N, C-alpha and C positions, 0 to 999 in steps of 0.2 A: 390562308389566315389560319392558323391554329385555333381549338375548338375552346380554348377557356382564353384566350385574348378577347380583351372586348374589341367591339367594334370602334371606328377611328370616327373622332368626332369632325361634325360637318363646320369646315371653316365658314367664318363667319366674315361679311362682304367686310372689305377695307377700304376707306376711304382715300382721296391722293393726297389728304395730308400726312395720313399714316404711311405711302409711298416714298413722299416726299423726304418726310424726315429718315426714314429707315436707310438707304442708299448713301448717303455721305455719313450718316452717324456711323454705319459700319466700317465704311473706309477710315474716318477717323479714330474710330475705338481699334481697330486692328494695326493701325500705324501706333499704336499707344501700347498696346498688347505684346505684340510682337518683342521688343527687349524685355519687357519684365515675365514673361515666359519662359525666354529663353535663358536670363538670370537666374529663374528659380527652375530650369531643369539642371543649371550648372550647379546650383548649390544643392539642390539634391544627389548629383553625383559624388559634387565632394564629400556632403555628408555619407551617402554609403562607403565609399572610399576610406573616409576617415572612420567609421564605424566597424570598418572590416580590418583595419589595420593598425587602427590605435587602441580605438575604445572597448573593442568587445578582447584582444589581448590583457589589456590594462584590466578591465572587468574580472576577466578568469584570474589575474594575478593578485588583483584586491580579493577575491571570493577565497583564492588558496592561502593568502595570507591571515584572512578573517577566520578562514578556519582551523588553520596551524594556531595562531594569536589568542583565540578567544574558544573557538566552539571546543575542541579537541581538549584545551584545561579544564575547559568547565565539564563535559563528557568524564576526563579524568579524575576529577573533582569528588563529582556524583556517584562515581563509580567506585573508587577506590578511597573515601574520606568520608562522605554524607551518608551513603547506604549503610557502610560497617558502623558508622556512628552512632546512626539513628536504630539501626537492629541493637546495638549493645544497650542505647538507652531506653531501648522498650524492652529487653529485658530486665535491666536494671530496674523499670517503671514496675515491669509485672512481678519480680521479686520483691521489691521494695515496698509497693503499693496497692497493688490489685491481690497479692498473697495476704498480705496481710489485714487490706479491707475485707477480703473474702471471709478469713478466719472470724475477724469480728463480728461481720454481720453474722456470721452462722453460730458463733458459738457466746457471744454477747448480746448484741442489738434485738435476734429473735427469740431468745428466752425471755429478755425484757418485754420487747413486743408482747408476747404473749403472756406475760405476768400481768403489764399493763391493761392489756383488752379483758383478762378477765377480771382485773379490779374495776375496770368500768362496766362491764357485765353487770357485776355484783351491785355498783352506787346504783346501775340502773333501776335491777332489779327491786332494789329497797326502795325508789322512789317511787319507781310503779306500785308498789306494796301501799307506799304511804298515800298514794294519789287515792288509789281506788279502795282502801279502807279508813281516811283520815278525811282528808280535803275534798272529796268528792260526796260522803255523807254530809259534812257539815255545810258546804255549799247547798245542797237540797234543802237543808234545814234551814238555814237565812232565807233561801229563795220564798218557803213555804210561809214563813215569817213575814215577810214583808209583804208577800199577796195578801194574807189574812190581816194586817194591817191597814192596807190600801183598800181592802174590802169593806172596812170598820169607817172610815174616814168617810169614801164614798156616801155610805149609807147615810151619816151621820148630817155632812153637810151640802145635800142636792138642794135643800130649798134654798139657802144663800147664794149659789153658784146660779140658779136661775134669775132671781134679782139681780145680779150684777151683771148679768150677760144683759138684760131687760136696759138697764144702767146705762152700759155701754153702746147699746143699739141708738136709744133715745138722742144720748148727749155726744155722739162722733159719728156714728153711720150715716143718719138720715140729715145731719146739715153739711156731712161732707158729698153727699151724692146731692142734694140740691143747690150746693153751691158748683159741683161740675156740670149739672144739668140747666143752669139757669145764667152763669156767668163765663165760667171757662170753654165750656163747648162753641157757644158763640162769639168769643172774641178770638178763639182758635179760628174759626172760620173765614170770619172776615180779613183776617190778616193773611189765612192762606189768599183768599181770592184776590187781596191785594199786590201780593208776592205773583199770583201767576200774571196781573194786569203789567205788572212793572217790568218781567220776564217777556211777555210777549212785545212792549214798547223796547225792551233794549234789541230784541231778535229782529225789529221791523227797521231800528236804526243800523245792527249791524249788516243787515242783508243790504241795504241801501248804500251804505259806505264801503262795504264790501263790492257792489257791481259798480260804483263808480270806480272804484282802484282798480277793478278789472278792466274796463272799457278805456281806462288811459292810459293802462300799461301795455293792453294790448295795442292801442292806436300808436303809443310811443315808442314801446319796443319790439313787440313781437312781428309786427305787420311791417317794420321795415327790415327787421332780421330774416322774415321769412322770404321777403324782397333780394335783397343781399345776397342769400343762400341759392335762390331758383334761378338769379341773372348773372350772377358774377361768381360765385363760390362753387357751386355746381359744373359748370363750363370748365373753369381753370383747374379744378380737380379732376375732370373727365382728360381734360389735355394732356397735364403733368402723368395722369396714370396711363395715357398712351404711352408718352414720352420715357416714363420709368419703364414701362415694357416692353419698349423697343432699347432702350440703353441696356436693358438685361440681356435680351436677347440676341445684342450685339455683342455685348461682354461676352455669355458663350459661345457664340459663332465664331469670334474672332481668339478668345482661347483656346477651342480646338484646332483651329488653322494654324494659330501660332504652336500648341503644341508637336504638329504634323511639320510645321519649316523646324523647328526645331529640333526634331526626329531629325531629319532630313540632314540638316546641318552636323548635327553629332556624328551622324552614320559617315557623312562625307570626310569631317575631319579625321575619325577614326579610322578610315580606311586609308585617308593622306598618312595619317601617322603611322599605320602600318606598311604602306608601302615602301612610307620615306624611313623609318626607325627599324620597324622589327624584322620587316623580313631582309633588310640587308641583313641586318644582326643575327639572324636565323641560318642566312646564307652561308656569311662567315663562320657561324659556330658548324653547320653541319658538311661544310665543302672544306674548312682549311683546321679550324679548332679541333677539330673532332679526329680528324685523320692525322695532324700533327701529334695533340694529345697519346693515339695509340702508339703512336712512331717511339715517341721519349718513353710511355708506359715500357713498351717492349723492348729499345733498344737501351733503355737508360736505366730507369726505374729499376725493373727488375732483376738485371745483374748487379745493380749496386746492391739491390736487397739481399740478392743471394751471396756476392762478396761479403758482404757487411754481416750474413748471417754464418757463412764460413769463418770468417773472421775473427766473431763472436765465440763459437764453438772452441777455434784454436787457442785462443786466449785464455777462455776457461780451463782448457785442458793443461796449459801450459802454468798456470796459476794452480791449479790441484796438484800437478807433478812437484812445483814450487813447494807446494802447504807439504805435502808428504814429505819432500827431503828435509824439509825446515826442521818436521817433527824427529825422522829419523835420529839426526845428528843433535837433536837436543837429548833423545834419548841415548844417543851412544855417550853423549858427554856426561850426564849424569850415571851412566853406569861405569863410568871411568872412574868416576870421582868418589862415588857413596857405594859403587858394587851393585852385586845383582839384588833386587827387594827380596825381602823374605816373602817368601809364598806362605801363605797361608794355608793350615795343616787343614787337610781334610775331614770333616766331621760326619760322621753317621748319622742323621739327624732321622733316620727310620725308627719307628719303635719297636721296640721287640718281638720277636715274633713267640708265639705259645708252641709249646711244644708236640707236635704230631699225637695224635692217638695211637693209641695202641691196638696193632692190627694182625692176624694170625702170621704174616711172613715177618713181625719187627719182636724184638724181646728187649727188656731195658735190664735184663741181668749178664752179668759176666760170664755165667756159662752156656746161655744161650745166644749169646752175640756171636757174628760171623767173624 
């Protein structure tokens, strides 16, 4: 046992019902699954052959056609049209928009902004001077004036204020406090006690009704459902679980056995096809067709090809000689009818040479010439 492999689970004891279900179920499932597995393996082999012989070449052809029809034209359009046009538009945008905008920003907007900023700073400085020199002293003066007027009014009217306060206390505050202590507070406490009593009564009534409904529902529904679950549904569920597990195990076991049977049948059919068709064809190709082909190649095809090459070479030489003869006869006839063609006069196209430089052995005068 490997060190990382978990220990096998201990097998649970199985009853006679499980064993009685397992054997016939596996036999029936095996009989039903073997044709399905063989059909499945046949479809798999056919699908692989179809994929390798039809779908893959068709897919490659479609891929090549897609590249030829879509990818390469789009790539060429991108490289040779869109990119140059984009670069041209970028240059035009730079020349027509960016450069004028930069010039406008540098030579117009920046000086105008500096001028506006200087004007705003001047206006702010003027407003600050007005606030510091005019508005602030005026506000302080108004504040002091109002404070003095309030002090004078307070000193003059303190006696009237005390009389009004006493009148308000005895006419409003004292009756309101008596009404609250003698009438409103007792009435509120009585109403609160009545509400609590009514709430307790409703609570008792609701509790009784809830208990009655609980026991009624428990006796009529819960206990029968519990008995049905324990006595009927649970045993049936366990039986169905055992049947489902056995069916699953039988299907897996039958699928594996059917795979081996299908593999054996496929190998037998492959061997039969090989010995009936492939091997005879291979033997005929190796022992009959290959020697016959070599003989035909060496005895017939190669000499025929060599003769064809010699004949072609002779025909080409004959055609070349006939072409030269016809050309010469045509030249002789032209010469007899029109005479010899005028030969162009030889023209010295070389540049005139400069006179050689004077040396001790040469002279340009008639007395010293040799």
